[in-house]
C-alpha positions in Angstrom: 24.2 -162.5 -202.0 20.9 -160.9 -200.9 19.4 -157.7 -202.7 16.4 -156.1 -202.6 15.5 -153.5 -205.4 13.6 -150.5 -204.0 11.1 -149.5 -206.3 11.5 -151.6 -209.1 8.0 -150.8 -210.0 5.8 -147.5 -209.4 2.2 -147.2 -208.1 1.0 -146.8 -211.2 2.4 -150.2 -212.2 1.7 -151.5 -209.9 -1.7 -151.0 -210.3 -2.2 -151.8 -213.3 -0.5 -155.1 -213.2 -3.2 -155.8 -209.9 -6.2 -154.8 -211.9 -4.5 -157.2 -214.4 -4.0 -160.1 -212.6 -7.0 -159.7 -209.9 -9.7 -160.1 -213.2 -7.8 -163.6 -214.1 -8.7 -167.0 -213.0 -6.4 -168.2 -210.6 -5.5 -172.1 -209.7 -4.3 -174.7 -207.3 -0.2 -173.9 -206.7 0.4 -177.1 -207.2 -1.0 -177.5 -210.5 3.2 -177.6 -212.2 4.7 -178.7 -208.6 6.7 -181.7 -208.4 6.2 -184.0 -206.0 8.2 -183.2 -202.6 6.8 -178.7 -203.4 3.7 -180.3 -202.9 4.2 -181.8 -199.7 4.6 -178.0 -198.1 3.2 -175.8 -201.5 -0.3 -174.2 -200.6 -1.0 -171.6 -202.3 -2.8 -170.1 -205.8 -0.8 -169.1 -209.0 -1.8 -167.7 -212.1 -1.8 -170.0 -215.2 1.6 -169.4 -217.1 -0.1 -169.7 -220.1 -2.6 -167.3 -219.5 -2.7 -163.9 -221.2 -3.0 -162.0 -217.8 0.4 -163.7 -216.8 2.1 -163.1 -219.5 1.4 -159.7 -220.0 2.2 -159.1 -216.5 5.2 -160.8 -217.2 6.0 -158.2 -219.5 5.5 -155.2 -217.7 7.6 -157.2 -214.9 10.3 -157.7 -217.8 10.6 -154.4 -218.8 10.9 -153.0 -215.4 13.8 -155.3 -215.2 15.7 -154.5 -218.1 15.5 -150.6 -217.0 16.3 -151.5 -213.8 20.4 -150.9 -213.6 20.6 -151.8 -209.9 19.7 -155.1 -211.1 21.8 -155.5 -214.1 24.6 -154.3 -212.8 24.1 -157.6 -209.6 22.2 -159.9 -211.5 24.5 -159.9 -214.5 20.9 -161.8 -216.6 21.2 -163.9 -219.5 18.4 -166.1 -219.2 15.3 -165.2 -217.2 11.8 -167.4 -216.8 9.0 -165.9 -217.7 7.7 -164.6 -214.5 4.7 -166.5 -212.5 2.4 -164.9 -210.1 1.6 -166.2 -206.7 -1.4 -165.2 -204.1 -1.8 -166.8 -200.3 -4.7 -165.9 -197.8 -6.5 -168.3 -195.4 -3.1 -169.3 -193.4 -1.8 -170.5 -196.8 1.9 -170.8 -196.7 5.3 -172.4 -198.8 7.2 -174.3 -196.2 10.8 -174.8 -196.6 12.5 -175.2 -199.3 15.2 -175.1 -201.8 14.1 -174.3 -206.0 14.6 -176.9 -208.8 18.3 -176.1 -210.4 16.8 -176.1 -213.9 13.4 -174.8 -215.1 12.0 -175.7 -218.4 9.1 -174.0 -220.1 6.7 -176.2 -220.4 5.9 -177.8 -224.4 9.7 -176.5 -225.3 12.6 -177.3 -224.4 13.7 -173.7 -223.9 14.9 -174.1 -220.0 16.8 -170.8 -217.4 19.6 -172.7 -214.6 17.8 -171.2 -211.6 21.0 -169.7 -210.1 18.6 -166.5 -208.8 15.5 -166.5 -207.4 13.1 -163.4 -207.4 10.2 -162.2 -205.3 8.5 -159.3 -206.7 5.9 -157.7 -204.2 2.5 -156.0 -205.1 0.9 -155.8 -202.1 0.8 -153.4 -199.1 2.5 -155.3 -196.2 0.0 -153.5 -193.9 -2.8 -155.0 -196.1 -2.1 -158.5 -194.3 -0.2 -160.6 -191.3 2.5 -162.9 -192.2 3.7 -164.0 -195.5 7.2 -162.4 -194.6 9.7 -164.4 -197.4 12.7 -166.4 -194.6 15.6 -166.9 -196.6 18.7 -169.4 -194.4 21.9 -167.5 -195.2 25.5 -168.2 -194.4 24.6 -165.6 -191.3 21.3 -166.6 -189.9 17.7 -166.5 -190.9 16.5 -163.1 -193.1 12.8 -162.3 -193.1 12.2 -160.0 -195.7 8.7 -158.2 -196.2 8.5 -155.3 -198.9 6.7 -152.2 -200.2 4.6 -153.1 -203.2 6.6 -153.1 -206.3 9.9 -153.6 -204.6 11.7 -157.0 -205.4 14.2 -159.6 -203.5 16.5 -161.1 -205.1 18.8 -164.3 -203.8 20.6 -167.4 -204.5 18.4 -170.2 -205.4 20.0 -172.3 -203.7 18.9 -171.4 -199.9 16.7 -173.0 -198.1 13.3 -170.3 -198.0 9.7 -170.1 -197.2 7.1 -168.7 -197.2 5.1 -167.4 -193.6 1.4 -168.4 -193.0 -0.7 -165.2 -194.0 -3.0 -164.9 -191.4 -5.2 -162.1 -192.4 -5.5 -160.2 -195.9 -4.1 -161.8 -199.2 0.0 -161.3 -200.1 0.5 -161.3 -204.1 3.5 -161.4 -205.7 5.7 -162.1 -208.8 8.1 -165.2 -208.6 10.8 -165.7 -211.0 14.1 -166.9 -212.0 17.6 -166.2 -213.3 20.5 -167.7 -215.0 23.8 -165.3 -214.9 25.9 -164.7 -216.9 28.4 -165.5 -214.2 27.5 -168.6 -212.2 28.8 -169.0 -208.6 27.7 -166.3 -206.3 30.6 -165.4 -205.1 32.3 -163.7 -207.4 28.9 -162.6 -209.3 29.2 -160.1 -205.8 32.2 -159.8 -206.0 32.3 -157.9 -209.7 29.3 -156.0 -208.7 31.0 -154.5 -205.1 33.6 -154.1 -207.5 31.4 -152.1 -210.0 29.5 -150.3 -207.3 32.9 -148.6 -206.1 34.3 -147.5 -209.5 30.7 -145.9 -209.7 31.4 -144.0 -206.5 34.9 -143.8 -206.9 34.2 -142.2 -210.6 31.5 -139.5 -208.8 34.7 -138.1 -206.8 37.6 -137.8 -208.9 36.2 -138.1 -212.5 35.2 -141.2 -214.9 38.2 -140.8 -216.7 40.7 -140.5 -213.8 43.0 -143.1 -214.7 43.0 -144.8 -212.0 39.4 -145.4 -212.3 39.8 -146.5 -216.2 42.4 -148.9 -214.8 39.4 -150.0 -212.6 37.0 -150.8 -215.0 39.5 -152.5 -217.2 40.1 -154.8 -214.1 36.2 -155.4 -213.4 35.8 -156.0 -217.4 38.5 -158.5 -217.6 37.0 -160.2 -214.3 33.6 -160.7 -216.0 35.6 -162.0 -219.1 36.5 -164.8 -217.4 34.1 -165.4 -215.6 31.2 -164.9 -218.0 29.3 -167.8 -219.4 26.9 -166.8 -222.7 
């Protein structure tokens, strides 16, 4: 499932976050990359352990925890602390698949990468290129969203960041371990949840049919969830 999350961050939060990270020291994005990533990755990143990355990550995590659409669709169990990258001057990240697991350096804390997320932090009119291109069963989908908007998609998807030929593309990226590992099961739960919410607005949440459908949702979640 590929799903945009509009206005995850408001304009004031985006402005504060950019002031924080733009003043920080950036490093080569391959400082922590594996061999395969180095072949196709050209960008800058904030060091994971920098104060700016930690504080910026807390801002994004707070926004995610308060976003009902994200919670309903991702069913998050664990979230890898958000990271930040920057592309300019033709930099790109070629076609790749994210690693299945992400281990926090110096710890035994790890996340199974079920979902990958990009949070856009630059006005799309301020740069050319930089589209996030994701291969899906319906063909390649291209995503370039407003500052503060986000999108997530299965980490198993082939995807890339197109070369940035003008300006600078700044974004946050992170990985999510869902309570429901299977993407199709997670998508069906999300569709069921959204249908229940829509019907509840029409007939009332106390309607017997809504109550039964809600029971079906939770029994399926009980069957599929891993916590």
